[in-house]
N, C-alpha and C positions, 0 to 999 in steps of 0.2 A: 504494500500499501503509499508504502515510504517512496521507493522508487516512483509509481508512479504521478505521487504526489509532487515530487523533483521534477519531474518529466515535464508534465502539468504547468508548472512556475516557470523555468524554464522558457517554454513555448511563449507563456504570456510575455516573459521577457523581450525574448525576441519578437514577438508580437508589436509590443511597443514601439520598439528601435525601428519596425518597418512601418509603422503609422507615421513615423516623423520624414519617412521617403514617400511613401505612398502622397500623403498629404501633399507633400511638393507638387507629385505627378498631378493631382486633383486642381491645385490653386492654378499653376500655369495652364491648365486645360480649360477650366473656368475663366480665366480670364484671354484668353488668346484662343484656344480651340484648337492647341497644340500638343501632339504627343512630344514629350519632351525627352528623346533617347540620349540626350548628354547629361540627363540627370548624374549618372554614377561618375563622370568625370570631374563633376562637381562635389560630389563626396570623396571621391579620390584628393582634390585637392586640400578640401577642409583639413579633412587630415593629414596629408601629408605639410603644411603649414602650420597646424599645432604638434607635429614630432618636430620639425626641426626648429620651432621658437621656443619651446618650453622649457629646455635646459637654460634660457639665458632672461628671458620673462616671467617664469614660473606658468604650472598648466592654468590657472583661470584666466591670466592673461593673454596667454598664447591662444587659448581656445576665444577670448573674446576677438581677437587680431583676424583670427583664421576664420571665425562666423561673418565680419563687416568685410573682410577682401573676398570670403567667396561672395556673397551677395553683390559686391562689388561689381566681380566678373559676370555674373548672372543676369546682373542689370547690362553691361557691356554687350553681351551678345544679343539682348533683346533688342536693345539701342541702333546697335552698327551692323548687324547682319540679318534681324528678322522686322524691322520695322518700316522697313523700304520695300519690303517685298507685298506682292497681293495678299493682304488679309483673307480673303477668301478662300486662298488657294494653301488650304490645310497641308495637303500633299508633299506641298514643296516646303513648307516651312518645316515639316517632322524631317522631312532629309535634310534641311541644313543642318537639323540638331545630331542627326547622326551624321554628318561631317566633323562638326565642331567636337561629338565627343570620340572622332579616332584621331584628331588633333590633339588634345588636351591630353587622352590616355597617353598615346603614343610619347607627350613629353615628360610627364611624369612618371611613366614605367622605365624611361631612359635616366630619369634622375632617382629614383628610387633605387633600382638595378635589380639586386638579388637580395636586397635586404632587407630584413625586419626590424620597421621602425616602430620604437615607443612612444605613445603621447603623452606620458607621463602622469598620467591620472592618478587620482591621491588612492584609489583604492587598493592598486596593486595586487597581489592575487590573495587578498581577503577571504575568508569563507566565514559563512554565516550556520549556525546549527541551533534547530528548534523542532522541537514535535517529533524529533526523528530524521528533519529532511535538512538537508547541506544543500547549501546554493552559495555562490560566489556574490559576495558585496557587490560588484559591479552588475550584476543582473539587478539587485532589486536599485540600486540606483539608477539605473536605467528605465526602469517602471515609475520611481517617484519622480525623472527628471521628464518622461514622457507625460506623466500628468501634470505637470506644471506648465513644460511648453504648450503642449494642444490645448490646455485648458484657456491658456493667454492668448492663443490663435481665435479660438473658437468665441470669446470675449471679444476679440478684436472685430468677426465677421459680425457679432451681433451688435455690439455698442459704438462704433464707428463710424464716418462718413465714408472711409475708403471700403469697410465691410460692405454696408448697404450699398455702394457703388460698386461693388464685384459681382452681388447677388444679382444686379439690375441689368450689370452688362450680359451676366451668363444666361439671363431668362431670354434678352431679347438687346442686340447690341445696338441695331439702328435706330431704335425707341429711346435705350439709354443716351445715345449720341447725341438725340434733338431734345432730351431733356438736359442736357449743357453738360453730361458727365465727360469728361476726359478719359477717352480710353486708353492714351497712348499713357498717359498717368496710369490709369489702372494695371495695365500691364507690366509695365516696367517695377512697379512695385510687388506685383507677383512674384514676377522674376528673382527680385531682392529675398523677398520672405522665402521661400522656395530655395535658394540657393544657403540662408541661413540655418535652415531645417535640415538639411544635408549635411554642411559642417558636425553639427551635434551629432547627428547621428552615425558620424564615423567613430567619433570617441566612444562609443558603446557596443559596434560593431567589431573592435580593435580590442577593447579589453579585457582581460581575463575573462574566462579559459580561452579566449582568442590569444594565438601567437603574436598577435601586431600589426602592424599594416603593412602591408607589399603591396605589390605592383598588381596585382587582382581583386582587390577589395574593394574597387569600383563596381564589379560583376554583381556584386551582392545587391547590387541597387533593382538588377533584373528580377530580383525574386520578391519584392515590393511593388513593382509593376504591376504581378497577377492580383496581390490584393487590392491595388488603384480600381481595375478592370471588374474583380469581383464584386465592390463594395457599388462601383456606379460612378462612372467618370466623374461627375456631375455632384457626388455629393461628399462634402467631408466625413461627414458621420457613415457614411460605407464604405470610406476610405479606411477609416478606424474599426470599425467593425469584423471588414474582409482582412486586414493587416494581424488584426488576434487569432481569426481562422487562422491563416497561413500559417503565421508562429507556430500555434499547438500543433495544428497536421505535421507540419516538418520536423516540431521534436519529437511528436511520437512516435513518428518513421524511422527516426534513427534512435531513438531510444527503443524499441521494440525490430531492430533492425533483421535479428535473427528470425525473430516468427515470420518477418515477409520476404525473407529470401527468394521465395521462389519470385517475387518482382524485382530482385534486382539486388546488390550490394549497394547503388547509388539510388534507390529509390526516393531518396527523401528530398535529395537535389530536383527532382521532378515534379514532387507530389505540388507543389503550390501550384503548376501550371495543370495538372490532374485535376485539381478541385476548384481551378478556372474554369475547363472546361465542363465537368459535371454542373457546375452552377448554370454556367450560359447556356448549357440547352435546355434548362428549362426556365433560365429568368436571363432574356439576352441583352438587357438592360442594366444587369449586376443586380445584388443585393434592395440595395436603396437608390438606383437608379430612376431617372421617371424618362418614358416614353415622348419622344417628340411629335409633336403636333404641325400638321402641314394643312392650313388653311387656303382652300382652293374659290 
């Protein structure tokens, strides 16, 4: 029983980190109707900056700089590469993000090489034991941090003029523009926020029991993409629900891989996509996604 509890708790911790990443996917999609496949490279950038700066600035200051810098890079991508492209050509914008991902990922992989970088997080390899359950301190910290950060993001959505404008633009961009909402500003701030969330997520994806930051760490963001699709690309709440479901599923498949050996030893890596496909077969718009209506 304690083993099952540990697996579920680790799955919730992993899902909470996925939620930070998938929320970035959803925010950008709501603001600009773009699937940002460059999100993994932003995550890797935030982690890399934290890793190289923490010895000189300390962990907290290094993370703050990394969050700001990653948000600035995300804003620059939107401003310099995407804004002058036809906003109705979503497929073109999506392809551009793939190109951005290749360029950033290649440069960061060259800088990291074969090293494993530590981000200097304060939890180290600490372990907490309670009621027969053993869990890493970093896992508990990831849950607490995700609750605080995601709660703050939802508060921004609900109580700020930017959040109201974002929701209005997501419903009807043309009507929002006619009402005086500055869509360019909405998109840029959305990219900034998504970049900041990716940098925070990098800390917990590389903390113990993970080995550290490596050049392939950015690919983990691809596991959060099914969570965003699963929840519904227009629903932040759906992204949160989908992330928790994906995290627990992945943890269960990894924890019981012996029993699931018939599905292959690496089934936990493809489990997020399997769950996504199964759900979309019955709910094409995702768990909390809304159907698009067309007036004729």
